[in-house]
C-alpha positions in Angstrom: -36.4 -32.5 111.3 -36.7 -32.9 107.4 -35.3 -30.1 106.0 -31.7 -30.4 107.4 -30.9 -33.6 106.3 -27.0 -33.3 105.7 -25.4 -36.8 105.6 -28.8 -38.5 105.7 -30.7 -39.8 102.9 -34.0 -41.2 104.1 -36.9 -38.9 104.5 -37.9 -38.4 108.1 -41.2 -40.3 109.4 -44.0 -38.2 109.5 -44.8 -39.1 112.9 -41.4 -38.2 114.1 -41.2 -34.7 112.1 -44.8 -33.9 114.2 -43.0 -35.4 117.4 -40.0 -33.4 117.0 -41.7 -30.0 115.8 -41.8 -27.3 118.4 -43.2 -24.5 115.8 -47.0 -25.3 117.3 -45.8 -23.2 120.5 -42.3 -21.7 119.9 -43.7 -19.2 117.2 -44.5 -17.1 119.8 -40.5 -16.3 120.1 -40.9 -14.8 116.4 -40.4 -10.9 117.5 -37.5 -12.1 119.8 -35.8 -14.3 117.1 -36.2 -11.3 114.3 -34.7 -8.5 116.7 -31.9 -11.3 117.4 -31.3 -11.7 113.7 -31.4 -8.1 112.9 -29.0 -7.3 115.7 -26.7 -10.4 114.2 -26.7 -9.2 110.6 -25.7 -5.6 111.5 -22.9 -7.2 113.6 -21.7 -9.2 110.7 -21.7 -6.2 108.5 -20.0 -4.0 111.4 -17.2 -6.9 111.0 -17.0 -7.2 107.5 -18.0 -10.8 107.5 -20.8 -9.7 105.2 -21.4 -6.4 103.2 -23.5 -3.6 104.7 -25.9 -3.9 101.6 -26.5 -7.9 102.2 -27.3 -6.8 105.8 -29.7 -3.9 104.8 -31.2 -6.7 102.6 -31.4 -9.4 105.3 -32.9 -6.6 107.8 -35.9 -5.5 105.1 -36.7 -9.3 104.9 -36.8 -9.7 108.3 -38.9 -6.9 109.2 -41.2 -7.9 106.2 -41.6 -11.3 107.6 -42.3 -9.9 110.9 -44.9 -7.8 109.7 -46.5 -11.0 107.7 -46.7 -12.8 111.1 -48.4 -9.8 112.8 -50.9 -9.7 110.6 -51.6 -13.4 110.4 -50.4 -13.7 106.8 -47.3 -16.0 107.4 -47.7 -19.9 106.8 -45.9 -21.7 109.3 -44.6 -25.2 108.1 -44.4 -27.9 110.9 -41.8 -29.9 108.6 -39.5 -26.8 109.4 -39.3 -27.8 112.9 -39.3 -24.6 114.7 -39.4 -20.6 114.5 -35.8 -20.1 113.7 -36.2 -22.4 110.4 -39.5 -21.0 109.5 -38.3 -17.8 109.3 -35.2 -18.6 107.9 -36.9 -20.4 105.2 -39.3 -17.3 104.3 -36.2 -15.2 104.4 -34.7 -17.2 101.7 -37.6 -16.7 99.5 -38.1 -13.2 100.0 -34.4 -12.1 99.6 -32.6 -15.0 97.7 -29.5 -16.8 98.7 -28.2 -13.6 100.7 -30.6 -14.9 103.2 -28.5 -17.9 103.8 -25.3 -15.6 105.1 -27.6 -14.7 108.3 -26.6 -17.8 110.0 -23.0 -17.0 109.6 -21.2 -17.4 113.0 -24.3 -18.7 114.7 -26.1 -21.7 115.7 -29.8 -22.5 116.6 -28.4 -23.4 120.2 -27.1 -19.9 120.9 -30.0 -18.5 118.9 -32.8 -20.1 121.0 -30.9 -19.3 124.0 -30.9 -15.5 123.1 -34.9 -15.5 122.1 -35.6 -17.4 125.7 -33.6 -14.7 127.4 -35.4 -12.1 125.6 -38.9 -13.6 126.2 -38.3 -13.9 129.9 -36.7 -10.4 130.1 -40.1 -9.0 128.7 -41.9 -11.6 130.5 -40.4 -10.2 133.9 -41.3 -6.8 133.0 -45.2 -7.4 132.5 -45.1 -9.5 135.7 -43.6 -6.7 137.7 -46.3 -4.3 136.1 -48.9 -6.5 136.9 -47.8 -7.3 140.4 -47.7 -3.2 141.2 -51.2 -2.8 139.9 -52.5 -5.3 142.3 -50.6 -3.9 145.2 -52.2 -0.6 144.2 -55.7 -2.2 144.2 -55.0 -3.4 147.7 -53.9 -0.2 148.9 -56.9 1.7 147.6 -59.2 -0.8 149.1 -57.0 -0.5 152.4 -57.3 3.1 152.6 -61.1 3.1 151.8 -61.5 0.9 154.7 -58.9 2.1 157.4 -61.2 2.2 160.4 -62.8 -1.4 159.6 -62.0 -4.1 162.5 -62.0 -7.7 161.7 -61.2 -11.0 163.7 -57.6 -11.9 162.9 -57.2 -15.7 162.6 -54.8 -18.2 163.5 -55.7 -21.8 163.0 -58.9 -20.6 161.4 -60.1 -19.8 164.8 -60.8 -16.0 165.9 -57.4 -14.8 167.7 -57.4 -11.0 168.1 -58.8 -7.9 166.7 -56.9 -6.2 163.9 -57.5 -3.7 161.2 -58.8 -4.7 158.0 -56.3 -2.7 156.3 -53.3 -4.2 158.1 -54.6 -7.8 157.0 -54.7 -6.4 153.2 -51.3 -5.2 153.6 -49.8 -8.4 154.5 -50.5 -9.4 150.9 -49.1 -6.1 150.1 -45.9 -7.4 151.7 -46.1 -10.8 149.9 -46.4 -9.2 146.5 -43.5 -7.2 147.2 -41.2 -9.8 147.9 -42.5 -11.1 144.8 -41.5 -7.9 142.9 -38.0 -8.2 144.5 -37.6 -11.8 143.4 -38.7 -11.2 139.8 -36.2 -7.9 139.8 -33.4 -10.4 140.9 -34.4 -13.0 138.4 -33.6 -10.0 136.0 -30.2 -9.9 136.8 -29.6 -13.4 135.7 -31.7 -13.3 132.6 -30.0 -10.2 131.5 -26.8 -12.0 129.9 -26.3 -12.2 126.2 -25.6 -15.9 125.0 -25.4 -15.1 121.2 -21.6 -15.7 120.0 -21.4 -19.0 121.8 -22.1 -21.0 118.8 -23.4 -24.6 119.0 -21.3 -25.0 122.3 -17.6 -23.9 121.5 -17.9 -20.3 120.2 -17.4 -19.4 116.6 -14.7 -19.0 114.4 -15.2 -15.8 113.3 -14.0 -12.2 114.6 -17.4 -10.9 115.8 -18.4 -8.2 118.1 -20.6 -9.7 120.9 -20.6 -6.5 123.1 -22.2 -4.8 119.8 -25.0 -7.4 119.7 -25.5 -7.0 123.4 -25.9 -3.2 123.1 -28.3 -3.5 120.1 -30.7 -5.8 122.2 -30.4 -4.1 125.4 -28.1 -6.8 127.4 -26.2 -5.6 130.4 -23.7 -8.7 130.5 -22.0 -11.3 128.2 -22.0 -15.0 129.0 -18.9 -16.2 129.9 -18.5 -19.9 128.8 -20.0 -20.8 125.9 -20.9 -24.3 126.9 -22.8 -23.0 129.8 -24.6 -20.4 127.5 -26.2 -22.8 125.2 -27.3 -25.2 128.0 -28.4 -22.6 130.9 -32.1 -22.5 131.7 -31.7 -21.6 135.1 -33.2 -18.0 134.1 -36.2 -20.0 133.2 -36.4 -22.4 136.4 -35.8 -18.9 138.3 -38.9 -17.2 136.9 -41.0 -20.3 137.2 -39.8 -20.7 140.9 -40.7 -17.0 141.5 -44.0 -17.6 139.8 -44.8 -20.4 141.9 -44.2 -18.4 144.9 -46.5 -15.6 143.3 -49.4 -17.9 142.6 -49.2 -19.5 146.1 -49.5 -15.6 147.7 -52.5 -15.2 145.2 -54.0 -18.6 146.3 -53.7 -17.6 149.8 -55.7 -14.5 148.9 -58.1 -16.2 147.0 -59.0 -18.8 149.7 -59.5 -15.4 151.8 -61.8 -14.2 149.4 -63.7 -17.2 149.4 -64.2 -17.5 152.8 -64.9 -14.0 153.5 -67.8 -14.1 150.9 -69.2 -17.0 152.3 -72.7 -16.8 154.2 -71.0 -17.9 157.4 -68.3 -14.9 157.2 -70.0 -12.4 155.0 -67.3 -9.9 155.4 -67.4 -9.0 151.8 -69.4 -9.0 148.6 -68.0 -9.8 145.3 -68.7 -7.9 142.0 -71.1 -9.9 139.9 -68.3 -9.7 137.2 -66.1 -12.0 139.2 -68.5 -14.5 140.0 -71.1 -16.8 138.6 -74.3 -18.6 139.4 -75.2 -22.2 139.6 -76.8 -24.1 136.9 -79.4 -25.6 139.6 -79.3 -23.3 142.6 -80.5 -20.0 141.5 -79.4 -18.3 145.2 -75.8 -19.3 144.5 -72.9 -16.5 143.8 -70.2 -18.6 143.5 -66.3 -17.2 144.0 -65.3 -19.1 140.6 -62.4 -16.6 139.8 -60.8 -17.1 143.1 -61.2 -20.9 143.1 -59.4 -21.2 139.6 -56.6 -19.1 140.6 -56.5 -21.5 143.4 -56.7 -24.4 141.2 -54.3 -22.9 138.7 -51.3 -22.5 141.1 -51.1 -26.2 140.7 -50.2 -26.1 137.1 -47.6 -23.4 137.7 -46.0 -25.8 140.1 -46.3 -28.5 137.9 -44.5 -26.5 135.2 -41.5 -25.8 137.4 -41.3 -29.5 138.5 -41.4 -30.6 134.9 -38.4 -28.5 133.9 -36.5 -29.1 136.9 -37.0 -33.0 136.3 -35.9 -32.3 132.6 -32.9 -30.6 133.4 -31.6 -32.7 136.1 -29.8 -35.4 134.3 -28.5 -33.5 131.2 -25.0 -33.7 130.1 -23.3 -30.5 128.6 -24.1 -29.1 126.2 -27.4 -28.4 124.3 -29.8 -31.6 124.3 -33.3 -31.8 122.6 -34.7 -32.2 125.8 -34.2 -28.7 126.5 -37.4 -27.8 124.1 -39.4 -28.7 126.7 -38.7 -25.6 128.5 -41.0 -23.6 126.4 -44.6 -24.6 126.6 -44.5 -25.0 130.3 -42.7 -21.3 130.5 -45.4 -19.9 128.3 -48.0 -21.6 130.3 -46.8 -20.2 133.4 -46.4 -16.6 132.2 -49.9 -16.9 130.7 -51.3 -18.1 133.9 -49.6 -15.6 136.3 -50.2 -12.6 134.1 -53.8 -13.5 133.7 -54.2 -14.1 137.5 -53.0 -10.7 138.3 -54.8 -9.0 135.9 -58.3 -10.6 137.1 -57.2 -10.5 140.7 -56.7 -6.6 140.3 -60.3 -6.2 138.9 -61.7 -8.4 141.5 -60.0 -6.5 144.4 -60.8 -3.0 143.0 -64.6 -3.9 142.9 -64.9 -5.9 146.3 -67.4 -4.3 149.0 -66.7 -4.6 152.3 -69.4 -5.2 154.9 -68.2 -3.8 158.2 -71.3 -4.2 160.4 -70.7 -8.2 159.7 -67.0 -8.0 160.4 -67.7 -6.2 163.6 -70.4 -8.8 164.7 -67.6 -11.6 164.2 -65.4 -9.5 166.5 -67.9 -9.1 169.3 -69.2 -12.7 169.2 -65.8 -14.2 169.9 -63.6 -14.1 172.9 -60.8 -12.3 171.1 -60.0 -9.9 173.9 -58.6 -12.6 176.0 -54.9 -11.6 175.3 -55.7 -8.0 176.2 -57.3 -9.4 179.6 -54.1 -11.3 180.5 -52.1 -8.4 179.7 -54.4 -6.4 181.8 -53.5 -8.4 184.7 -49.7 -8.5 183.7 -49.7 -4.6 184.0 -51.4 -5.1 187.7 -48.6 -7.5 188.8 -49.5 -10.9 187.8 -47.1 -13.1 186.1 -48.1 -13.7 182.4 -48.5 -17.5 182.7 -50.6 -17.0 185.6 -52.6 -14.3 183.8 -52.9 -16.5 180.9 -54.3 -19.6 183.2 -56.8 -17.2 184.8 -58.4 -15.7 181.7 -58.6 -19.2 180.2 -60.7 -20.1 183.1 -62.9 -17.0 182.9 -63.5 -17.5 179.2 -64.5 -21.2 179.8 -66.9 -19.9 182.4 -68.4 -17.0 179.8 -68.7 -19.7 177.5 -70.7 -22.0 179.5 -73.1 -19.3 180.2 -73.1 -18.1 176.9 -72.0 -14.5 177.6 -69.8 -12.2 176.0 -66.7 -11.0 178.1 -68.5 -7.5 178.0 -71.2 -8.8 179.5 -69.9 -10.3 182.8 -70.3 -8.4 185.9 -67.4 -7.2 187.8 -68.0 -9.6 190.6 -68.0 -12.6 188.2 -64.7 -10.9 187.1 -63.2 -11.0 190.6 -64.1 -14.7 191.3 -61.0 -15.4 189.1 -58.9 -12.6 190.5 -59.0 -9.6 192.7 -56.9 -7.5 190.3 -60.0 -6.9 187.9 -61.2 -3.5 188.5 -64.0 -1.4 186.9 -61.7 -0.4 184.1 -61.6 -3.8 182.8 -64.6 -2.8 180.7 -62.6 0.0 179.1 -60.8 -3.2 177.0 -62.4 -2.8 173.6 -61.5 -3.9 170.5 -60.3 -0.4 169.5 -58.1 -0.3 172.5 -56.6 -3.7 171.7 -55.8 -2.7 168.1 -54.6 0.9 169.4 -52.1 -0.9 172.1 -50.3 -2.4 169.3 -48.3 0.4 168.4 -44.9 -1.3 167.5 -43.3 -1.1 163.8 -45.6 -3.7 161.9 -48.4 -3.9 164.5 -52.0 -3.2 163.7 -52.2 0.2 165.5 -53.8 2.8 163.5 -50.9 4.9 163.5 -48.7 2.0 162.5 -51.1 1.2 159.9 -50.9 4.9 158.3 -47.2 4.6 158.1 -47.4 1.2 156.4 -49.8 2.5 153.9 -47.4 5.9 153.2 -44.5 3.2 152.7 -46.5 1.0 150.6 -47.5 3.9 148.4 -43.8 5.0 148.3 -42.6 1.7 147.2 -44.9 1.4 143.9 -44.6 5.1 143.1 -47.5 7.4 142.1 -48.2 5.6 138.9 -47.1 2.3 137.0 -43.5 2.6 137.4 -41.2 -0.3 138.3 
């Protein structure tokens, strides 16, 4: 705030300088700022706006500055406001007045828009890679437990038996939608804004296509006012991140429930749990709980930026400086959550016997009993009522359906025969042999398709 004073004569207030400075957080943009500046310098030389020698000098200086920052040798100065001016000031120190030519045909408005797009583009790539690693971990866990049957739940009440692999692949599907959303976000991020100037374009014969090619952009922005004031791509990333964290939070909730003494379907590796400061028997699912909690901060970052942007007139306004901290936090939160969840899933131990006991102590074959009666000619609604009364009868006597005698079955319908005892969790699962169902054949197909979607190794 203090170094670009122009028509101002009064020194900036210290508190105001600290309040407006973004260098405490936007220093993270340095590799993108330098890459953009190098591409811009080369374009200026190509167009004859500066000489080749001047462009080479500027490029060498910027490369040296990048090395200084990477090695922790760069002295960031809050009074220079942001990463752009910190780098420019250091460039002037290193190469002299020629460094001042770098800002020809450029504004900080289109410069920061460029840096943000480069940052988000890389964040999307890292996010998709992290999603695919977690998907692989889910596939591996599903394949290792293909025959494990668990109780499926609705309203957190035992509903119908399903294969554990089928349950895990539900999360694969959620994450695949996340991959699709981030990939789609990339299309609208991959737009090169440099050349828009402060808001109206620039009065030089520049070559925007050259810069776009240097930086790997597939498109050019088509309106200079929109280009410098657009943060839709940041909002899209944060919205996609919010949905992704919601999916991870749901998985976290399953892990928390399943690892509890009441369920005891799985055991968390000690590397992903903690003890209690007072209760020595405890093994707390802290990683899962924190992910559930961190989902709220990601939602908050999205709402904060939506609120910031909702009333801004064209073009750039300083309010938009508030786009960075939330974005950086969201990217860090999502990437770290994906990484830790991958490790947690990879080390989960399933307890098939406990899962089976939960299946057997419920009345989750009730729907199959109703279907049994329907196949013998009963209307489904009548069959539903018959089985509902049968279940109440069994519950009152603390008996499982398999423990009822045939004579007891026949009290409720003469259609019940000896073959009613052939209804098991396995037969129930096998009967759901429709696309997307839990039958072993369908789950095998789903696993094969999942592996095809993510590729053999780390691709996108």
